C-alpha positions in Angstrom: 103.3 93.2 79.9 100.6 95.8 80.7 100.1 99.0 78.8 100.6 100.8 82.1 104.0 99.4 82.6 105.0 100.3 79.0 103.7 103.8 79.5 105.6 104.2 82.8 108.9 103.0 81.1 108.4 105.4 78.2 107.6 108.4 80.3 110.4 107.7 82.8 112.9 107.3 80.0 111.8 110.5 78.2 111.9 112.6 81.4 115.2 111.2 82.4 116.7 112.0 79.0 115.2 115.5 78.8 115.9 116.7 82.3 118.9 114.6 83.3 117.2 113.1 86.3 117.1 109.4 87.2 114.1 107.6 85.7 113.2 106.4 89.2 111.8 109.9 89.8 108.9 108.9 87.5 109.3 105.1 87.6 108.7 104.6 91.4 105.6 106.8 91.6 104.2 105.2 88.4 104.7 101.7 89.8 102.9 102.8 93.1 100.0 104.7 91.6 99.5 103.1 88.3 100.4 99.5 88.9 99.6 99.4 92.6 102.9 98.2 93.9 103.9 99.1 97.5 106.7 101.6 98.0 109.4 99.1 98.8 108.6 96.8 95.9 108.5 99.8 93.5 111.9 101.1 94.6 113.4 97.6 94.4 111.9 97.2 90.9 113.3 100.6 89.9 116.8 99.6 91.1 116.7 96.3 89.3 115.8 98.1 86.1 119.0 100.1 86.4 121.2 97.0 86.0 120.8 96.4 82.3 120.8 100.1 81.5 124.1 100.5 83.4 125.7 97.5 81.7 124.8 98.8 78.2 125.9 102.3 79.2 129.2 101.1 80.5 129.8 99.1 77.4 129.0 102.0 75.1 131.1 104.4 77.0 134.0 102.0 77.0 134.0 102.1 73.2 134.5 105.9 73.5 137.3 105.5 76.1 135.2 107.1 78.8 135.0 104.1 81.2 137.1 104.2 84.4 137.1 100.4 85.0 138.8 100.5 88.4 136.3 103.0 89.7 133.4 101.0 88.3 134.7 97.8 90.0 135.0 99.6 93.3 131.4 101.1 93.1 130.1 97.7 92.0 131.8 95.8 94.8 130.6 98.3 97.4 127.0 98.2 96.0 126.5 94.6 97.0 127.0 94.8 100.8 125.3 98.2 101.0 122.3 96.9 99.0 122.1 94.1 101.6 122.3 96.7 104.4 119.6 98.7 102.7 117.3 95.6 102.7 117.9 95.2 106.4 117.1 98.9 107.0 114.0 98.9 104.8 112.6 95.8 106.5 113.1 97.4 110.0 111.5 100.8 109.1 107.8 101.4 108.7 106.7 101.7 105.1 105.3 105.1 105.7 108.7 106.4 106.7 110.1 105.0 103.4 107.3 106.8 101.5 108.0 110.1 103.3 111.8 109.7 102.7 111.2 109.1 99.0 108.9 112.2 98.9 111.6 114.3 100.6 114.1 113.1 98.0 111.7 114.1 95.2 111.3 117.6 96.7 115.1 117.9 97.0 115.6 116.8 93.3 112.9 119.3 92.2 114.6 122.2 94.1 117.9 121.3 92.5 116.3 121.3 89.0 114.7 124.7 89.7 117.9 126.1 91.0 119.9 125.0 87.9 117.2 126.5 85.7 117.2 129.8 87.5 121.0 130.0 87.2 120.8 129.6 83.4 
């Protein structure tokens, strides 16, 4: 495991915890710019990293009585076919379009964070 990967994970987790944004906001650009992954592989890696975190989070929240199991099963069941659809789409679209779409998402997230800070 490289020091760059460890640093990316640490920074992504810290920013996600402090600002309430998904760690992918930092994780994906870090994988692209620090580790040299292409955009599609970086996004796939980020999504895969969510799985253990979500499982642990679901378990922990179930101990507090905060888990809505039926809703979780529905979301999980729908995630599989839509992930497969996402693979088909990402393989059909030029990588540059994926990069630009991700950049647009990051701008949208940044604007949302700024708006919530201005309101407070």
